[in-house]
DOSEMI-290926 format. One line per 4 residues: number of its first residue (from 1); their letters; for each residue x, y, z of N, C-alpha, C, O. Coordinates in steps of 0.05 Angstrom, whole numbers. Layout:
NUM	a	X Y Z X Y Z X Y Z X Y Z  ...
REM end
This chain:
1	mtiv	1655 2814 1437 1656 2812 1466 1631 2824 1478 1624 2846 1471  1618 2809 1495 1594 2819 1508 1599 2826 1537 1611 2810 1551  1589 2848 1545 1591 2857 1573 1563 2855 1585 1544 2866 1575  1562 2841 1608 1537 2838 1622 1538 2853 1648 1556 2849 1664
5	flqa	1518 2869 1653 1516 2884 1678 1494 2871 1695 1472 2866 1686  1500 2865 1720 1481 2853 1738 1469 2875 1756 1483 2893 1765  1444 2872 1761 1431 2890 1781 1441 2881 1809 1450 2859 1812  1438 2898 1828 1448 2892 1855 1433 2868 1867 1445 2854 1883
9	depr	1408 2864 1860 1393 2842 1872 1393 2816 1855 1380 2797 1862  1407 2816 1832 1408 2792 1814 1430 2773 1824 1451 2782 1831  1423 2747 1824 1444 2728 1831 1466 2727 1809 1460 2731 1786  1490 2720 1817 1512 2718 1798 1511 2693 1782 1519 2693 1758
13	skld	1501 2672 1793 1499 2647 1778 1476 2631 1788 1463 2637 1808  1471 2609 1774 1450 2591 1782 1457 2578 1809 1439 2570 1824  1483 2575 1815 1491 2562 1840 1482 2579 1864 1476 2568 1885  1481 2605 1861 1473 2622 1883 1443 2619 1890 1435 2623 1913
17	tmtk	1427 2611 1870 1399 2609 1875 1391 2581 1882 1369 2577 1893  1408 2561 1876 1401 2533 1882 1408 2527 1911 1428 2536 1921  1391 2510 1923 1399 2500 1950 1417 2476 1945 1412 2459 1928  1438 2474 1961 1457 2453 1958 1446 2427 1970 1433 2428 1991
21	tfks	1451 2405 1957 1441 2380 1968 1460 2369 1989 1484 2374 1987  1450 2354 2008 1466 2342 2029 1482 2319 2018 1471 2302 2003  1508 2318 2024 1526 2296 2016 1533 2280 2041 1546 2290 2059  1525 2255 2041 1531 2237 2064 1559 2226 2062 1567 2216 2041
25	ktra	1574 2229 2084 1601 2219 2085 1601 2189 2083 1618 2177 2070  1583 2175 2097 1582 2146 2097 1575 2136 2069 1587 2116 2060  1556 2149 2056 1549 2141 2029 1572 2145 2009 1577 2127 1992  1586 2167 2012 1609 2172 1994 1631 2152 1999 1643 2142 1979
29	atla	1637 2145 2024 1658 2125 2030 1650 2098 2020 1666 2083 2010  1624 2091 2023 1614 2065 2014 1616 2063 1983 1624 2042 1973  1609 2084 1970 1611 2084 1941 1640 2082 1932 1646 2068 1913  1659 2095 1947 1687 2092 1940 1697 2064 1945 1713 2054 1929
33	llfg	1687 2051 1966 1695 2023 1971 1684 2004 1951 1699 1987 1941  1659 2005 1945 1646 1985 1928 1648 1991 1898 1653 1973 1882  1645 2016 1891 1645 2024 1862 1665 2046 1856 1662 2060 1836  1685 2049 1872 1705 2070 1868 1722 2065 1843 1733 2085 1832
37	vvga	1724 2040 1834 1740 2035 1811 1728 2047 1786 1742 2050 1766  1702 2052 1786 1690 2066 1763 1683 2095 1769 1669 2108 1753  1692 2105 1792 1688 2133 1798 1662 2141 1810 1654 2165 1809  1647 2122 1821 1620 2128 1831 1620 2149 1854 1603 2166 1855
41	hrfy	1640 2148 1871 1642 2167 1893 1647 2196 1883 1636 2215 1894  1662 2198 1862 1668 2224 1850 1643 2236 1837 1638 2260 1839  1628 2218 1823 1603 2228 1810 1582 2236 1832 1567 2255 1828  1582 2221 1854 1563 2228 1876 1570 2256 1887 1553 2272 1893
45	lrgw	1596 2261 1891 1605 2286 1903 1606 2310 1884 1598 2332 1891  1616 2305 1860 1621 2327 1842 1603 2328 1817 1603 2348 1803  1587 2308 1813 1569 2308 1790 1581 2294 1766 1604 2285 1766  1566 2292 1745 1573 2277 1721 1594 2291 1704 1605 2278 1686
49	rdvl	1601 2316 1709 1621 2330 1693 1649 2327 1704 1667 2341 1695  1653 2310 1724 1679 2307 1737 1697 2291 1718 1692 2268 1713  1719 2304 1709 1737 2291 1690 1752 2268 1702 1755 2247 1690  1761 2272 1727 1776 2250 1740 1757 2226 1746 1767 2203 1746
53	gwlh	1732 2231 1750 1713 2209 1753 1711 2192 1728 1710 2168 1729  1710 2206 1705 1709 2191 1679 1735 2177 1673 1735 2159 1657  1757 2186 1684 1783 2173 1679 1785 2146 1693 1800 2128 1685  1769 2142 1714 1769 2116 1728 1760 2093 1710 1772 2071 1711
57	lplf	1740 2097 1694 1729 2076 1678 1749 2064 1657 1752 2040 1656  1763 2080 1641 1782 2068 1622 1806 2054 1636 1815 2034 1627  1815 2065 1659 1836 2052 1674 1827 2025 1684 1842 2005 1683  1802 2024 1695 1792 1999 1704 1788 1979 1681 1794 1955 1684
61	aagv	1778 1988 1659 1774 1971 1636 1800 1960 1625 1802 1936 1619  1821 1977 1624 1847 1967 1616 1859 1947 1635 1871 1927 1627  1854 1951 1661 1863 1932 1681 1849 1905 1679 1862 1884 1681  1823 1905 1674 1808 1880 1670 1818 1866 1645 1820 1842 1644
65	wgva	1823 1882 1624 1834 1870 1599 1861 1857 1605 1867 1836 1594  1877 1870 1622 1903 1858 1629 1900 1832 1644 1915 1813 1640  1880 1830 1661 1874 1805 1676 1866 1784 1656 1875 1761 1658  1849 1791 1637 1840 1772 1617 1863 1762 1600 1865 1738 1594
69	rfvd	1881 1779 1592 1904 1771 1577 1923 1754 1594 1935 1735 1584  1925 1760 1619 1942 1744 1637 1931 1716 1640 1947 1697 1640  1905 1713 1642 1893 1687 1643 1896 1672 1617 1902 1648 1617  1892 1685 1595 1894 1672 1569 1922 1665 1560 1927 1643 1549
73	fgen	1941 1684 1564 1968 1681 1552 1990 1676 1573 2013 1671 1565  1984 1677 1598 2004 1671 1619 2018 1696 1628 2013 1718 1620  2037 1691 1646 2051 1713 1659 2073 1727 1642 2083 1747 1650  2079 1716 1619 2100 1727 1602 2088 1745 1580 2103 1754 1562
77	dvia	2062 1751 1581 2050 1769 1561 2058 1798 1567 2053 1808 1589  2069 1811 1547 2079 1839 1551 2056 1858 1556 2058 1876 1572  2034 1855 1541 2011 1873 1544 1999 1869 1572 1990 1889 1584  1997 1845 1581 1986 1840 1608 2004 1853 1630 1994 1863 1650
81	eial	2030 1852 1625 2049 1864 1644 2045 1895 1646 2051 1907 1666  2035 1907 1624 2030 1936 1624 2002 1942 1635 1999 1961 1650  1982 1926 1626 1954 1933 1632 1946 1924 1660 1930 1937 1673  1957 1902 1670 1949 1891 1696 1955 1910 1719 1938 1913 1737
85	pllg	1978 1924 1720 1982 1943 1742 1962 1966 1742 1958 1979 1763  1949 1972 1720 1929 1993 1720 1905 1985 1737 1893 2003 1750  1899 1959 1738 1878 1950 1756 1886 1955 1785 1870 1964 1801  1910 1947 1792 1920 1952 1819 1920 1982 1826 1914 1989 1848
89	livg	1928 1998 1806 1928 2027 1811 1900 2038 1817 1897 2053 1836  1881 2030 1801 1854 2042 1805 1841 2030 1830 1826 2044 1843  1846 2005 1837 1836 1994 1862 1849 2008 1885 1835 2014 1905  1875 2013 1884 1889 2028 1905 1878 2056 1909 1875 2065 1931
93	vals	1873 2069 1886 1861 2096 1888 1834 2096 1901 1828 2113 1918  1817 2076 1893 1790 2075 1904 1791 2069 1934 1776 2081 1950  1808 2050 1942 1810 2044 1971 1822 2067 1987 1813 2073 2009  1841 2081 1976 1852 2104 1990 1831 2127 1992 1830 2141 2012
97	qall	1815 2130 1972 1793 2150 1973 1773 2142 1994 1762 2159 2009  1766 2116 1996 1748 2107 2017 1759 2112 2045 1745 2121 2063  1785 2108 2048 1798 2114 2074 1798 2144 2080 1791 2152 2102  1805 2159 2060 1806 2188 2063 1778 2200 2070 1776 2216 2088
101	iglt	1758 2191 2056 1731 2201 2061 1721 2191 2088 1710 2207 2103  1726 2166 2094 1716 2155 2119 1729 2167 2144 1717 2169 2165  1755 2174 2141 1769 2185 2164 1767 2215 2167 1778 2227 2186  1754 2229 2148 1750 2257 2151 1730 2263 2173 1710 2250 2175
105	sdar	1736 2283 2190 1718 2289 2211 1692 2300 2200 1691 2312 2179  1670 2297 2215 1644 2307 2206 1644 2337 2202 1632 2347 2183  1658 2351 2220 1658 2381 2217 1673 2389 2192 1664 2407 2178  1695 2376 2186 1710 2383 2162 1694 2375 2137 1695 2389 2117
109	wdar	1681 2352 2138 1664 2343 2116 1642 2363 2110 1638 2370 2087  1629 2371 2131 1607 2391 2127 1618 2417 2116 1604 2430 2100  1641 2426 2125 1653 2451 2115 1660 2449 2086 1660 2469 2071  1666 2425 2077 1674 2421 2048 1650 2415 2030 1649 2427 2008
113	wnvg	1632 2398 2039 1611 2388 2021 1583 2397 2028 1565 2396 2011  1577 2406 2052 1550 2411 2060 1545 2440 2068 1526 2445 2083  1561 2458 2059 1556 2486 2064 1531 2495 2049 1529 2491 2025  1512 2505 2063 1487 2514 2051 1466 2493 2047 1444 2498 2036
117	sgry	1471 2469 2057 1451 2448 2054 1430 2449 2077 1408 2438 2075  1438 2461 2100 1419 2462 2122 1420 2437 2140 1406 2436 2160  1437 2417 2133 1439 2393 2149 1469 2389 2156 1487 2400 2144  1473 2373 2177 1500 2367 2187 1504 2337 2188 1485 2322 2194
121	sssg	1529 2329 2184 1535 2300 2184 1537 2289 2212 1545 2303 2231  1528 2265 2214 1531 2249 2239 1536 2221 2230 1517 2204 2230  1560 2215 2221 1565 2190 2207 1565 2165 2225 1556 2144 2216  1574 2167 2250 1573 2145 2268 1591 2121 2259 1612 2125 2248
125	wgav	1581 2097 2264 1596 2073 2259 1597 2065 2229 1614 2049 2221  1579 2075 2213 1579 2067 2185 1605 2074 2171 1616 2057 2157  1615 2098 2175 1641 2106 2163 1664 2090 2174 1683 2083 2160  1663 2083 2200 1684 2067 2212 1685 2039 2200 1707 2029 2195
129	lvvv	1662 2027 2196 1661 2001 2184 1671 2001 2155 1685 1982 2146  1665 2022 2140 1675 2024 2113 1706 2026 2113 1719 2014 2097  1717 2041 2132 1746 2044 2135 1758 2017 2142 1779 2010 2131  1746 2002 2160 1756 1976 2168 1757 1957 2143 1777 1944 2139
133	fall	1735 1956 2128 1735 1939 2105 1754 1948 2083 1767 1931 2070  1758 1974 2080 1778 1984 2061 1806 1975 2069 1822 1968 2052  1812 1976 2095 1838 1968 2104 1842 1938 2101 1863 1929 2093  1821 1922 2106 1823 1893 2102 1828 1886 2072 1845 1869 2066
137	igta	1813 1898 2055 1816 1892 2026 1843 1902 2016 1856 1888 2001  1851 1925 2025 1877 1936 2016 1900 1919 2026 1920 1915 2011  1899 1909 2051 1920 1892 2062 1921 1866 2047 1943 1857 2040  1899 1854 2041 1898 1828 2027 1909 1832 1998 1925 1816 1989
141	almg	1902 1854 1985 1912 1859 1958 1942 1864 1958 1957 1855 1941  1952 1879 1978 1980 1884 1980 1996 1859 1985 2017 1854 1973  1986 1842 2003 2000 1817 2009 2000 1798 1984 2021 1785 1979  1978 1797 1970 1977 1781 1945 1996 1791 1924 2010 1776 1911
145	alaf	1997 1818 1921 2015 1829 1901 2044 1825 1908 2061 1819 1891  2051 1828 1934 2078 1822 1943 2086 1793 1938 2108 1787 1929  2068 1775 1945 2074 1746 1941 2078 1740 1912 2097 1726 1905  2061 1750 1895 2063 1745 1866 2089 1758 1855 2104 1745 1840
149	glqh	2094 1783 1863 2118 1797 1853 2144 1784 1861 2162 1781 1845  2145 1776 1887 2170 1763 1897 2173 1735 1884 2196 1727 1878  2151 1721 1880 2153 1695 1867 2163 1698 1838 2180 1683 1829  2152 1717 1825 2160 1722 1797 2189 1731 1795 2203 1724 1776
153	yfqp	2199 1746 1815 2226 1756 1815 2246 1734 1820 2267 1733 1807  2241 1717 1840 2260 1697 1849 2257 1670 1835 2275 1653 1837  2236 1666 1821 2231 1641 1807 2250 1639 1782 2249 1658 1766  2265 1618 1779 2282 1616 1755 2266 1611 1730 2245 1599 1731
157	g	2276 1621 1708 2264 1615 1683 2248 1637 1673 2237 1635 1651
REM end
């Protein structure tokens, strides 16, 4: 066991000596909308060591594999029935993150992500447009999933 004593004027970690980079709310929301299924928004905000960001990629890959099996083997494929909802899950997570990021107030965003950066957010209409598109995509996906699910449930055979 090693004990380290710090002098009064020594920084405790490298984070204390580094200047924090500015994180744009509009950029984070756009990354969540466009590339959130692979965790791009999480890597932008938290860096490459974010475990949940890396979890997005296998879930997305399994969902795409489920779509491919659904196309090749039809709707009665057991593996597709398990893997396909993973795509819906990760798309839903990405869209909800885009909504959450886009609807966060600039003051709250700065208090969470831009402390010590020396800059303040002024997101304007960019974040609003990202939220509108996320709602449009989410609504279309929900309606399609409901139509498919109800058809599958009520269709004989």
